[in-house]
DRENVEX-84213 format. One record per residue (C-alpha): residue number from 0; z, y, x. Coordinates in steps of 0.05 Angstrom, whole numbers. Example, Ala and Ser with C-alpha at 12.3 -4.5 7.8 and 13.67 -1.06 7.14 Angstrom:
// DRENVEX-84213
MIZA   migu       zz       yy       xx
MIZA      0      156      -90      246
MIZA      1      143      -21      273
END
This chain:
// DRENVEX-84213
MIZA   migu       zz       yy       xx
MIZA      0       97      597     -111
MIZA      1       85      663      -74
MIZA      2       20      701      -86
MIZA      3      -13      670      -25
MIZA      4      -28      612      -70
MIZA      5      -91      611     -112
MIZA      6      -71      631     -184
MIZA      7      -52      575     -232
MIZA      8     -113      589     -274
MIZA      9     -156      560     -219
MIZA     10     -123      492     -223
MIZA     11     -178      468     -269
MIZA     12     -233      490     -221
MIZA     13     -197      462     -159
MIZA     14     -191      391     -185
MIZA     15     -250      391     -233
MIZA     16     -209      364     -292
MIZA     17     -240      340     -357
MIZA     18     -196      386     -398
MIZA     19     -148      444     -389
MIZA     20      -93      403     -421
MIZA     21      -96      350     -367
MIZA     22      -98      404     -313
MIZA     23      -36      438     -341
MIZA     24        0      372     -348
MIZA     25      -16      354     -276
MIZA     26       11      421     -252
MIZA     27       76      412     -291
MIZA     28       89      342     -266
MIZA     29       71      361     -195
MIZA     30      125      414     -198
MIZA     31      173      365     -230
MIZA     32      158      316     -173
MIZA     33      175      368     -120
MIZA     34      238      390     -156
MIZA     35      263      318     -168
MIZA     36      250      299      -96
MIZA     37      293      358      -75
MIZA     38      348      342     -125
MIZA     39      353      270     -103
MIZA     40      369      294      -33
MIZA     41      427      332      -64
MIZA     42      451      272     -105
MIZA     43      443      226      -44
MIZA     44      484      276       -4
MIZA     45      537      276      -58
MIZA     46      542      200      -53
MIZA     47      553      204       21
MIZA     48      598      266       22
MIZA     49      645      240      -32
MIZA     50      653      172        1
MIZA     51      616      138      -55
MIZA     52      565      101      -13
MIZA     53      593       33      -33
MIZA     54      614       56     -103
MIZA     55      566        2     -125
MIZA     56      580      -56      -80
MIZA     57      516      -94      -96
MIZA     58      442      -82     -107
MIZA     59      402      -79     -151
MIZA     60      463      -91     -196
MIZA     61      522      -45     -186
MIZA     62      568     -106     -180
MIZA     63      551     -180     -177
MIZA     64      564     -184     -251
MIZA     65      546     -115     -279
MIZA     66      486      -69     -276
MIZA     67      529       -8     -289
MIZA     68      595       12     -255
MIZA     69      661       -9     -286
MIZA     70      702       54     -290
MIZA     71      769       18     -287
MIZA     72      748      -18     -222
MIZA     73      702       29     -185
MIZA     74      724       96     -214
MIZA     75      686      160     -200
MIZA     76      654      132     -137
MIZA     77      616       80     -177
MIZA     78      592      133     -226
MIZA     79      567      178     -170
MIZA     80      530      122     -135
MIZA     81      500       95     -200
MIZA     82      478      166     -219
MIZA     83      439      171     -155
MIZA     84      406      104     -170
MIZA     85      386      130     -239
MIZA     86      357      192     -206
MIZA     87      313      145     -164
MIZA     88      284      118     -229
MIZA     89      270      188     -254
MIZA     90      235      207     -189
MIZA     91      194      143     -192
MIZA     92      171      154     -263
MIZA     93      150      225     -248
MIZA     94      112      202     -186
MIZA     95       76      149     -227
MIZA     96       57      200     -280
MIZA     97       28      246     -226
MIZA     98      -15      188     -199
MIZA     99      -41      171     -268
MIZA    100      -55      244     -284
MIZA    101      -93      254     -219
MIZA    102     -135      192     -230
MIZA    103     -152      211     -301
MIZA    104     -165      284     -283
MIZA    105     -211      269     -224
MIZA    106     -243      201     -239
MIZA    107     -233      191     -313
MIZA    108     -209      132     -355
MIZA    109     -239       78     -311
MIZA    110     -197       94     -251
MIZA    111     -135       99     -295
MIZA    112     -147       30     -324
MIZA    113     -158        0     -255
MIZA    114      -92       29     -231
MIZA    115      -56        0     -292
MIZA    116      -86      -69     -277
MIZA    117      -59      -64     -206
MIZA    118        9      -46     -235
MIZA    119        8     -106     -281
MIZA    120      -13     -151     -225
MIZA    121       40     -123     -179
MIZA    122       95     -134     -230
MIZA    123       71     -205     -243
MIZA    124       68     -221     -169
MIZA    125      138     -192     -159
MIZA    126      164     -236     -215
MIZA    127      133     -297     -183
MIZA    128      163     -279     -115
MIZA    129      231     -270     -148
MIZA    130      226     -339     -182
MIZA    131      205     -373     -116
MIZA    132      259     -340      -73
MIZA    133      318     -350     -120
MIZA    134      325     -427     -113
MIZA    135      325     -421      -37
MIZA    136      382     -370      -37
MIZA    137      336     -318       -6
MIZA    138      351     -246      -28
MIZA    139      305     -249      -87
MIZA    140      304     -177     -109
MIZA    141      287     -148      -40
MIZA    142      231     -199      -35
MIZA    143      204     -180     -103
MIZA    144      210     -106      -86
MIZA    145      171     -117      -22
MIZA    146      115     -152      -61
MIZA    147      113      -95     -111
MIZA    148      108      -46      -54
MIZA    149       49      -83      -25
MIZA    150       15      -82      -93
MIZA    151       24       -6      -96
MIZA    152       -5        2      -26
MIZA    153      -65      -41      -45
MIZA    154      -76        0     -108
MIZA    155      -72       64      -67
MIZA    156     -123       39      -16
MIZA    157     -172       19      -70
MIZA    158     -162       84     -108
MIZA    159     -173      129      -47
MIZA    160     -234       90      -26
MIZA    161     -267       93      -94
MIZA    162     -250      165     -112
MIZA    163     -314      208     -109
MIZA    164     -278      275      -98
MIZA    165     -211      306      -81
MIZA    166     -187      246      -42
MIZA    167     -133      292      -13
MIZA    168      -99      297      -80
MIZA    169     -106      223      -95
MIZA    170      -78      205      -27
MIZA    171      -18      252      -32
MIZA    172       -1      228     -102
MIZA    173       -3      155      -80
MIZA    174       37      170      -17
MIZA    175       92      199      -60
MIZA    176       94      138     -106
MIZA    177       92       90      -46
MIZA    178      149      130      -14
MIZA    179      192      126      -76
MIZA    180      183       51      -82
MIZA    181      198       42       -8
MIZA    182      259       88      -14
MIZA    183      287       45      -69
MIZA    184      280      -16      -24
MIZA    185      311       21       35
MIZA    186      368       45       -9
MIZA    187      383      -27      -28
MIZA    188      382      -48       45
MIZA    189      430        9       60
MIZA    190      481      -19       12
MIZA    191      470      -92       33
MIZA    192      481      -72      107
MIZA    193      545      -36       91
MIZA    194      518       35      102
MIZA    195      489       24      171
MIZA    196      485       96      197
MIZA    197      415       88      226
MIZA    198      388       62      159
MIZA    199      425      118      123
MIZA    200      393      168      170
MIZA    201      324      138      160
MIZA    202      335      140       84
MIZA    203      350      215       87
MIZA    204      292      230      134
MIZA    205      244      192       89
MIZA    206      268      232       29
MIZA    207      256      296       67
MIZA    208      185      274       83
MIZA    209      173      261        9
MIZA    210      194      333       -6
MIZA    211      142      356       44
MIZA    212       88      311       13
MIZA    213      101      338      -57
MIZA    214       99      409      -30
MIZA    215       32      394        3
MIZA    216        6      366      -63
MIZA    217       24      432      -98
MIZA    218      -13      471      -45
MIZA    219      -75      428      -46
MIZA    220      -75      427     -123
MIZA    221      -86      502     -122
MIZA    222     -137      501      -66
MIZA    223     -211      500      -79
MIZA    224     -247      437      -53
MIZA    225     -297      439        4
MIZA    226     -300      445       80
MIZA    227     -244      484      113
MIZA    228     -242      529      173
MIZA    229     -186      558      215
MIZA    230     -158      622      186
MIZA    231     -115      642      246
MIZA    232     -126      650      321
MIZA    233     -122      587      363
MIZA    234      -59      610      399
MIZA    235      -24      622      332
MIZA    236      -42      552      308
MIZA    237      -16      522      373
MIZA    238       50      558      369
MIZA    239       57      537      296
MIZA    240       50      464      316
MIZA    241      100      472      372
MIZA    242      147      501      320
MIZA    243      137      438      279
MIZA    244      159      397      339
MIZA    245      222      440      346
MIZA    246      236      430      272
MIZA    247      228      355      277
MIZA    248      274      351      337
MIZA    249      326      394      302
MIZA    250      325      349      241
MIZA    251      330      285      281
MIZA    252      391      310      320
MIZA    253      420      336      255
MIZA    254      415      266      225
MIZA    255      447      235      287
MIZA    256      502      287      285
MIZA    257      518      272      212
MIZA    258      516      198      228
MIZA    259      570      209      280
MIZA    260      614      254      239
MIZA    261      667      242      186
MIZA    262      620      235      126
MIZA    263      600      162      132
MIZA    264      594      149       58
MIZA    265      656      106       53
MIZA    266      725      109       84
MIZA    267      719       39      113
MIZA    268      651       48      146
MIZA    269      650       58      222
MIZA    270      601      105      254
MIZA    271      552       89      310
MIZA    272      597      114      366
MIZA    273      562      178      390
MIZA    274      606      238      405
MIZA    275      596      282      344
MIZA    276      620      344      380
MIZA    277      568      337      436
MIZA    278      513      320      386
MIZA    279      531      382      345
MIZA    280      517      426      406
MIZA    281      453      388      423
MIZA    282      431      395      350
MIZA    283      440      471      354
MIZA    284      397      481      416
MIZA    285      329      463      384
MIZA    286      354      499      321
MIZA    287      359      565      358
MIZA    288      291      553      391
MIZA    289      263      539      322
MIZA    290      292      603      294
MIZA    291      262      644      351
MIZA    292      193      612      344
MIZA    293      192      623      269
MIZA    294      213      695      277
MIZA    295      158      706      329
MIZA    296      106      674      283
MIZA    297      128      715      224
MIZA    298      125      782      261
MIZA    299       57      763      291
MIZA    300       29      742      224
MIZA    301       50      806      190
MIZA    302       25      850      247
MIZA    303      -43      816      245
MIZA    304      -42      804      170
MIZA    305      -55      730      177
MIZA    306      -60      682      119
MIZA    307        8      646      125
MIZA    308       49      710      131
MIZA    309       84      707       64
MIZA    310      103      634       72
MIZA    311      127      648      142
MIZA    312      173      700      112
MIZA    313      201      647       66
MIZA    314      209      599      125
MIZA    315      244      649      169
MIZA    316      293      666      114
MIZA    317      307      592      102
MIZA    318      317      578      176
MIZA    319      364      637      185
MIZA    320      406      616      125
MIZA    321      405      545      153
MIZA    322      431      569      220
MIZA    323      485      610      186
MIZA    324      508      550      143
MIZA    325      507      505      204
MIZA    326      552      552      244
MIZA    327      598      562      184
MIZA    328      606      487      170
MIZA    329      621      473      243
MIZA    330      676      526      245
MIZA    331      706      503      179
MIZA    332      710      430      200
MIZA    333      649      404      162
MIZA    334      670      414       89
MIZA    335      628      368       45
MIZA    336      597      424        2
MIZA    337      570      461       63
MIZA    338      544      397       93
MIZA    339      508      381       28
MIZA    340      477      451       26
MIZA    341      455      443       98
MIZA    342      420      377       80
MIZA    343      382      407       22
MIZA    344      363      469       61
MIZA    345      335      425      116
MIZA    346      287      393       66
MIZA    347      266      460       37
MIZA    348      255      488      107
MIZA    349      211      428      123
MIZA    350      173      438       58
MIZA    351      162      512       73
MIZA    352      136      494      142
MIZA    353       88      444      111
MIZA    354       60      500       67
MIZA    355       53      545      127
MIZA    356       12      492      164
MIZA    357      -34      482      104
MIZA    358      -48      557      105
MIZA    359      -73      555      176
MIZA    360     -141      537      147
MIZA    361     -180      563       88
MIZA    362     -237      536       46
MIZA    363     -306      557       71
MIZA    364     -340      599       18
MIZA    365     -410      574        6
MIZA    366     -465      626       14
MIZA    367     -515      634      -43
END
């Protein structure tokens, strides 16, 4: 991360770990969580842009009779879709490790054991739900997944409430794990509904939010605990939040534009009927406003030497590249590679904006 972050050597002090080894492990897996959340946006985009959305026709199995794709039947589309499902498992394991490391680092063995008991109880409850739903021809796996999700939420609530310090880290870690479990469920619903464009769009937007959450975790991990105060003028903070609104609107219209375009995820899937050409223009308007606002904030921050200035420089570069790629892909007829790059850049831009917002405040230094 840029030098605006507190040096890595302060990780131990920031989260009060019981050993440097645990602190280093937490930092490594926090980075792996951010990287994997970004990668899965790319693999999910590959599924959609190669028409592999129904490469696995069923869920959680790839076919009604097989967990893995059958190359002779589903070909490369099945492999691409199944690869993305495997990536979900990788992301989930990393998110779980981050939760366990945070709990052990901050609260010790007792909190770790409690979380594992919740996990065992959730798995058992999901198994019971599956066994009850199956005889009644109710979609058993979605029901079991929903029960497991509720168990994870219950564990998170208990953990945050009983954590004596650094609840921000505990909450962010649990939110990531909850999001991954929920994303797996939404991904299954996406397949079962035949790639409904609104569910596909929600799936992408949720993945983008998880990238932002993991980025926020990295920032807070390097930040000393304690009360925080505003580090920028009030007008600067207000403009920053307006910029966030412009970013959100740009992303939403971008999702709707993609949902109306040619990349539906499968050749047989119909889109939701909006005029993609009109939406592309509407999507660009808040995008240009966003670029202007970020440029204004960046110049202002460097002139006044405000705390978020280096991250604003990262953000303005990301936004300008994003605008360039957007114009390029529109002129070239939406080639899949450029669309995929545009999707990943959107998530990185949102992550950079998240870091900027977290630098609007600083920890109050206690006086001796």
